[in-house]
FIRODO-257743 format. One record per residue (C-alpha): residue number from 0; residue in one letter; chain; x negated, y negated, z. Coordinates in steps of 0.2 Angstrom, whole numbers, padded with zeros to 4 digits. Each point is the difference from the previous one (the first is absolute). Example, Ala and Ser with C-alpha at 12.3 -4.5 7.8 and 13.67 -1.06 7.14 Angstrom:
// residues 2
<site><i>0</i><aa>a</aa><ch>A</ch><x>-0062</x><y>0022</y><z>0039</z></site>
<site><i>1</i><aa>s</aa><ch>A</ch><x>-0006</x><y>-0017</y><z>-0003</z></site>
This chain:
// residues 150
<site><i>0</i><aa>m</aa><ch>A</ch><x>-0809</x><y>-0130</y><z>0150</z></site>
<site><i>1</i><aa>k</aa><ch>A</ch><x>-0009</x><y>-0004</y><z>0016</z></site>
<site><i>2</i><aa>n</aa><ch>A</ch><x>0008</x><y>0001</y><z>0017</z></site>
<site><i>3</i><aa>f</aa><ch>A</ch><x>0003</x><y>-0015</y><z>0010</z></site>
<site><i>4</i><aa>t</aa><ch>A</ch><x>-0011</x><y>0001</y><z>0016</z></site>
<site><i>5</i><aa>w</aa><ch>A</ch><x>-0001</x><y>-0010</y><z>0016</z></site>
<site><i>6</i><aa>g</aa><ch>A</ch><x>-0015</x><y>-0010</y><z>-0008</z></site>
<site><i>7</i><aa>h</aa><ch>A</ch><x>0011</x><y>-0006</y><z>-0014</z></site>
<site><i>8</i><aa>g</aa><ch>A</ch><x>0013</x><y>-0006</y><z>0013</z></site>
<site><i>9</i><aa>i</aa><ch>A</ch><x>-0013</x><y>-0010</y><z>0010</z></site>
<site><i>10</i><aa>f</aa><ch>A</ch><x>-0007</x><y>-0008</y><z>-0017</z></site>
<site><i>11</i><aa>l</aa><ch>A</ch><x>0018</x><y>-0004</y><z>-0005</z></site>
<site><i>12</i><aa>a</aa><ch>A</ch><x>0004</x><y>-0008</y><z>0018</z></site>
<site><i>13</i><aa>l</aa><ch>A</ch><x>-0016</x><y>-0010</y><z>0000</z></site>
<site><i>14</i><aa>a</aa><ch>A</ch><x>0003</x><y>-0006</y><z>-0018</z></site>
<site><i>15</i><aa>s</aa><ch>A</ch><x>0018</x><y>-0005</y><z>0004</z></site>
<site><i>16</i><aa>f</aa><ch>A</ch><x>-0006</x><y>-0010</y><z>0015</z></site>
<site><i>17</i><aa>i</aa><ch>A</ch><x>-0013</x><y>-0009</y><z>-0010</z></site>
<site><i>18</i><aa>i</aa><ch>A</ch><x>0012</x><y>-0004</y><z>-0013</z></site>
<site><i>19</i><aa>f</aa><ch>A</ch><x>0013</x><y>-0007</y><z>0013</z></site>
<site><i>20</i><aa>i</aa><ch>A</ch><x>-0013</x><y>-0011</y><z>0008</z></site>
<site><i>21</i><aa>l</aa><ch>A</ch><x>-0006</x><y>-0007</y><z>-0016</z></site>
<site><i>22</i><aa>s</aa><ch>A</ch><x>0018</x><y>-0004</y><z>-0005</z></site>
<site><i>23</i><aa>m</aa><ch>A</ch><x>0002</x><y>-0009</y><z>0016</z></site>
<site><i>24</i><aa>v</aa><ch>A</ch><x>-0015</x><y>-0010</y><z>-0003</z></site>
<site><i>25</i><aa>f</aa><ch>A</ch><x>0003</x><y>-0005</y><z>-0018</z></site>
<site><i>26</i><aa>l</aa><ch>A</ch><x>0019</x><y>0000</y><z>-0002</z></site>
<site><i>27</i><aa>f</aa><ch>A</ch><x>0004</x><y>-0009</y><z>0017</z></site>
<site><i>28</i><aa>p</aa><ch>A</ch><x>-0012</x><y>-0014</y><z>0001</z></site>
<site><i>29</i><aa>n</aa><ch>A</ch><x>0011</x><y>-0010</y><z>0013</z></site>
<site><i>30</i><aa>g</aa><ch>A</ch><x>-0014</x><y>0003</y><z>0013</z></site>
<site><i>31</i><aa>q</aa><ch>A</ch><x>-0011</x><y>-0011</y><z>-0009</z></site>
<site><i>32</i><aa>k</aa><ch>A</ch><x>0011</x><y>-0016</y><z>0002</z></site>
<site><i>33</i><aa>n</aa><ch>A</ch><x>-0007</x><y>-0014</y><z>0010</z></site>
<site><i>34</i><aa>s</aa><ch>A</ch><x>0006</x><y>0001</y><z>0018</z></site>
<site><i>35</i><aa>e</aa><ch>A</ch><x>-0004</x><y>-0014</y><z>0011</z></site>
<site><i>36</i><aa>m</aa><ch>A</ch><x>0004</x><y>-0004</y><z>0018</z></site>
<site><i>37</i><aa>v</aa><ch>A</ch><x>0015</x><y>-0012</y><z>0003</z></site>
<site><i>38</i><aa>t</aa><ch>A</ch><x>-0012</x><y>-0012</y><z>0009</z></site>
<site><i>39</i><aa>d</aa><ch>A</ch><x>-0018</x><y>-0002</y><z>0003</z></site>
<site><i>40</i><aa>k</aa><ch>A</ch><x>0003</x><y>-0002</y><z>0019</z></site>
<site><i>41</i><aa>y</aa><ch>A</ch><x>0010</x><y>0016</y><z>0002</z></site>
<site><i>42</i><aa>y</aa><ch>A</ch><x>-0007</x><y>0006</y><z>0016</z></site>
<site><i>43</i><aa>e</aa><ch>A</ch><x>0001</x><y>-0017</y><z>0009</z></site>
<site><i>44</i><aa>e</aa><ch>A</ch><x>0018</x><y>-0001</y><z>-0006</z></site>
<site><i>45</i><aa>e</aa><ch>A</ch><x>0003</x><y>0018</y><z>0006</z></site>
<site><i>46</i><aa>l</aa><ch>A</ch><x>-0003</x><y>-0005</y><z>0018</z></site>
<site><i>47</i><aa>q</aa><ch>A</ch><x>0013</x><y>-0014</y><z>-0001</z></site>
<site><i>48</i><aa>y</aa><ch>A</ch><x>0013</x><y>0010</y><z>-0009</z></site>
<site><i>49</i><aa>q</aa><ch>A</ch><x>0012</x><y>0000</y><z>0015</z></site>
<site><i>50</i><aa>n</aa><ch>A</ch><x>0003</x><y>-0018</y><z>-0003</z></site>
<site><i>51</i><aa>v</aa><ch>A</ch><x>0005</x><y>0005</y><z>-0018</z></site>
<site><i>52</i><aa>i</aa><ch>A</ch><x>0012</x><y>0013</y><z>0006</z></site>
<site><i>53</i><aa>d</aa><ch>A</ch><x>0008</x><y>-0012</y><z>0012</z></site>
<site><i>54</i><aa>a</aa><ch>A</ch><x>0001</x><y>-0014</y><z>-0014</z></site>
<site><i>55</i><aa>k</aa><ch>A</ch><x>0009</x><y>0013</y><z>-0012</z></site>
<site><i>56</i><aa>k</aa><ch>A</ch><x>0012</x><y>0005</y><z>0014</z></site>
<site><i>57</i><aa>r</aa><ch>A</ch><x>0005</x><y>-0018</y><z>0003</z></site>
<site><i>58</i><aa>a</aa><ch>A</ch><x>0002</x><y>-0003</y><z>-0018</z></site>
<site><i>59</i><aa>d</aa><ch>A</ch><x>0011</x><y>0016</y><z>-0002</z></site>
<site><i>60</i><aa>d</aa><ch>A</ch><x>0011</x><y>-0006</y><z>0015</z></site>
<site><i>61</i><aa>l</aa><ch>A</ch><x>0004</x><y>-0016</y><z>-0009</z></site>
<site><i>62</i><aa>e</aa><ch>A</ch><x>0018</x><y>-0003</y><z>-0006</z></site>
<site><i>63</i><aa>e</aa><ch>A</ch><x>-0006</x><y>-0010</y><z>-0015</z></site>
<site><i>64</i><aa>k</aa><ch>A</ch><x>-0016</x><y>0006</y><z>-0009</z></site>
<site><i>65</i><aa>p</aa><ch>A</ch><x>-0010</x><y>-0008</y><z>-0014</z></site>
<site><i>66</i><aa>v</aa><ch>A</ch><x>0004</x><y>0008</y><z>-0016</z></site>
<site><i>67</i><aa>y</aa><ch>A</ch><x>-0009</x><y>0000</y><z>-0017</z></site>
<site><i>68</i><aa>s</aa><ch>A</ch><x>0005</x><y>0000</y><z>-0018</z></site>
<site><i>69</i><aa>q</aa><ch>A</ch><x>-0009</x><y>0001</y><z>-0016</z></site>
<site><i>70</i><aa>s</aa><ch>A</ch><x>0003</x><y>-0010</y><z>-0016</z></site>
<site><i>71</i><aa>t</aa><ch>A</ch><x>-0010</x><y>-0005</y><z>-0015</z></site>
<site><i>72</i><aa>s</aa><ch>A</ch><x>-0008</x><y>-0014</y><z>0010</z></site>
<site><i>73</i><aa>g</aa><ch>A</ch><x>-0007</x><y>0011</y><z>0014</z></site>
<site><i>74</i><aa>i</aa><ch>A</ch><x>0005</x><y>0007</y><z>0017</z></site>
<site><i>75</i><aa>t</aa><ch>A</ch><x>0011</x><y>-0011</y><z>0011</z></site>
<site><i>76</i><aa>i</aa><ch>A</ch><x>0001</x><y>0002</y><z>0018</z></site>
<site><i>77</i><aa>k</aa><ch>A</ch><x>0015</x><y>-0008</y><z>0009</z></site>
<site><i>78</i><aa>f</aa><ch>A</ch><x>0000</x><y>-0003</y><z>0019</z></site>
<site><i>79</i><aa>p</aa><ch>A</ch><x>0015</x><y>-0002</y><z>0011</z></site>
<site><i>80</i><aa>a</aa><ch>A</ch><x>0006</x><y>-0018</y><z>0004</z></site>
<site><i>81</i><aa>d</aa><ch>A</ch><x>-0008</x><y>0000</y><z>0018</z></site>
<site><i>82</i><aa>i</aa><ch>A</ch><x>-0017</x><y>0002</y><z>-0007</z></site>
<site><i>83</i><aa>n</aa><ch>A</ch><x>-0008</x><y>-0016</y><z>-0007</z></site>
<site><i>84</i><aa>n</aa><ch>A</ch><x>-0016</x><y>-0009</y><z>-0001</z></site>
<site><i>85</i><aa>t</aa><ch>A</ch><x>0002</x><y>-0009</y><z>0017</z></site>
<site><i>86</i><aa>n</aa><ch>A</ch><x>0001</x><y>0016</y><z>0011</z></site>
<site><i>87</i><aa>t</aa><ch>A</ch><x>-0008</x><y>0013</y><z>-0011</z></site>
<site><i>88</i><aa>k</aa><ch>A</ch><x>-0017</x><y>0005</y><z>-0008</z></site>
<site><i>89</i><aa>v</aa><ch>A</ch><x>0002</x><y>0012</y><z>-0014</z></site>
<site><i>90</i><aa>s</aa><ch>A</ch><x>-0013</x><y>0010</y><z>-0009</z></site>
<site><i>91</i><aa>f</aa><ch>A</ch><x>0000</x><y>0015</y><z>-0012</z></site>
<site><i>92</i><aa>v</aa><ch>A</ch><x>-0012</x><y>0013</y><z>-0007</z></site>
<site><i>93</i><aa>l</aa><ch>A</ch><x>0004</x><y>0008</y><z>-0016</z></site>
<site><i>94</i><aa>n</aa><ch>A</ch><x>-0011</x><y>0016</y><z>0000</z></site>
<site><i>95</i><aa>r</aa><ch>A</ch><x>-0004</x><y>0010</y><z>-0016</z></site>
<site><i>96</i><aa>s</aa><ch>A</ch><x>-0005</x><y>0017</y><z>0006</z></site>
<site><i>97</i><aa>d</aa><ch>A</ch><x>-0009</x><y>0005</y><z>-0016</z></site>
<site><i>98</i><aa>d</aa><ch>A</ch><x>-0010</x><y>-0016</y><z>-0002</z></site>
<site><i>99</i><aa>q</aa><ch>A</ch><x>-0005</x><y>-0012</y><z>0014</z></site>
<site><i>100</i><aa>n</aa><ch>A</ch><x>-0005</x><y>-0014</y><z>-0012</z></site>
<site><i>101</i><aa>l</aa><ch>A</ch><x>0019</x><y>-0002</y><z>-0004</z></site>
<site><i>102</i><aa>d</aa><ch>A</ch><x>0005</x><y>-0003</y><z>0018</z></site>
<site><i>103</i><aa>i</aa><ch>A</ch><x>0008</x><y>-0017</y><z>0004</z></site>
<site><i>104</i><aa>k</aa><ch>A</ch><x>-0001</x><y>-0007</y><z>0018</z></site>
<site><i>105</i><aa>k</aa><ch>A</ch><x>0007</x><y>-0017</y><z>0004</z></site>
<site><i>106</i><aa>e</aa><ch>A</ch><x>0007</x><y>-0011</y><z>0014</z></site>
<site><i>107</i><aa>i</aa><ch>A</ch><x>0015</x><y>-0009</y><z>-0008</z></site>
<site><i>108</i><aa>t</aa><ch>A</ch><x>0012</x><y>-0014</y><z>0003</z></site>
<site><i>109</i><aa>l</aa><ch>A</ch><x>0019</x><y>0003</y><z>-0003</z></site>
<site><i>110</i><aa>d</aa><ch>A</ch><x>0009</x><y>-0011</y><z>-0012</z></site>
<site><i>111</i><aa>a</aa><ch>A</ch><x>0017</x><y>-0009</y><z>0004</z></site>
<site><i>112</i><aa>a</aa><ch>A</ch><x>0010</x><y>0017</y><z>-0003</z></site>
<site><i>113</i><aa>n</aa><ch>A</ch><x>-0011</x><y>0009</y><z>0013</z></site>
<site><i>114</i><aa>s</aa><ch>A</ch><x>-0009</x><y>0010</y><z>-0013</z></site>
<site><i>115</i><aa>f</aa><ch>A</ch><x>-0016</x><y>0001</y><z>-0010</z></site>
<site><i>116</i><aa>t</aa><ch>A</ch><x>-0005</x><y>0009</y><z>-0017</z></site>
<site><i>117</i><aa>i</aa><ch>A</ch><x>-0015</x><y>0010</y><z>-0004</z></site>
<site><i>118</i><aa>p</aa><ch>A</ch><x>-0002</x><y>-0005</y><z>-0019</z></site>
<site><i>119</i><aa>a</aa><ch>A</ch><x>0000</x><y>0013</y><z>-0013</z></site>
<site><i>120</i><aa>t</aa><ch>A</ch><x>-0016</x><y>-0006</y><z>-0007</z></site>
<site><i>121</i><aa>v</aa><ch>A</ch><x>-0010</x><y>0007</y><z>0014</z></site>
<site><i>122</i><aa>l</aa><ch>A</ch><x>0009</x><y>0017</y><z>0000</z></site>
<site><i>123</i><aa>k</aa><ch>A</ch><x>-0005</x><y>0015</y><z>-0010</z></site>
<site><i>124</i><aa>n</aa><ch>A</ch><x>0011</x><y>0015</y><z>-0004</z></site>
<site><i>125</i><aa>g</aa><ch>A</ch><x>-0001</x><y>0013</y><z>0014</z></site>
<site><i>126</i><aa>n</aa><ch>A</ch><x>0004</x><y>0004</y><z>0018</z></site>
<site><i>127</i><aa>y</aa><ch>A</ch><x>-0003</x><y>-0012</y><z>0014</z></site>
<site><i>128</i><aa>t</aa><ch>A</ch><x>0004</x><y>-0001</y><z>0018</z></site>
<site><i>129</i><aa>l</aa><ch>A</ch><x>0006</x><y>-0016</y><z>0006</z></site>
<site><i>130</i><aa>r</aa><ch>A</ch><x>-0004</x><y>-0004</y><z>0018</z></site>
<site><i>131</i><aa>l</aa><ch>A</ch><x>0009</x><y>-0014</y><z>0006</z></site>
<site><i>132</i><aa>t</aa><ch>A</ch><x>-0004</x><y>-0008</y><z>0017</z></site>
<site><i>133</i><aa>w</aa><ch>A</ch><x>0006</x><y>-0015</y><z>0009</z></site>
<site><i>134</i><aa>n</aa><ch>A</ch><x>-0001</x><y>-0008</y><z>0017</z></site>
<site><i>135</i><aa>k</aa><ch>A</ch><x>0016</x><y>-0008</y><z>0006</z></site>
<site><i>136</i><aa>d</aa><ch>A</ch><x>-0001</x><y>-0009</y><z>0017</z></site>
<site><i>137</i><aa>k</aa><ch>A</ch><x>-0016</x><y>0009</y><z>0005</z></site>
<site><i>138</i><aa>t</aa><ch>A</ch><x>0007</x><y>0017</y><z>-0004</z></site>
<site><i>139</i><aa>d</aa><ch>A</ch><x>-0007</x><y>0011</y><z>-0014</z></site>
<site><i>140</i><aa>y</aa><ch>A</ch><x>0011</x><y>0009</y><z>-0013</z></site>
<site><i>141</i><aa>r</aa><ch>A</ch><x>-0005</x><y>0012</y><z>-0014</z></site>
<site><i>142</i><aa>l</aa><ch>A</ch><x>0009</x><y>0008</y><z>-0015</z></site>
<site><i>143</i><aa>d</aa><ch>A</ch><x>-0008</x><y>0012</y><z>-0013</z></site>
<site><i>144</i><aa>y</aa><ch>A</ch><x>0008</x><y>0002</y><z>-0017</z></site>
<site><i>145</i><aa>d</aa><ch>A</ch><x>-0005</x><y>0011</y><z>-0014</z></site>
<site><i>146</i><aa>v</aa><ch>A</ch><x>0001</x><y>-0010</y><z>-0016</z></site>
<site><i>147</i><aa>i</aa><ch>A</ch><x>-0002</x><y>0007</y><z>-0018</z></site>
<site><i>148</i><aa>w</aa><ch>A</ch><x>-0004</x><y>-0014</y><z>-0012</z></site>
<site><i>149</i><aa>k</aa><ch>A</ch><x>0004</x><y>0003</y><z>-0018</z></site>
């Protein structure tokens, strides 16, 4: 029987390292998923991000905030009674982080119940980020929600 030498040890260490790297490449292909920027104008929006921070803080300080709910018809966002079409402009962006083609961006008009619905027909199963922005009496507000559509 042969003795185990330092040369054998180096060979085993290198072989183990190569097997580890190959297993990471072939067994965990998550790094190959499509990753896209949230917006094409990322750097321009970065420069104005303090406005977003201020809008989020103002929205967090509100006593009554818009709330969303999910049903088979879609995602419904309901606003408080003091927000209506005469004093507020509302828009939303529904971002899909894994596929930019599934993003939805729209400026909307609230119905009589101060709400609107994103229809289920335009939604695909997966994770979304709902960025809700509104301007009430010349003041900006923004809320972000993580939405899982099933």
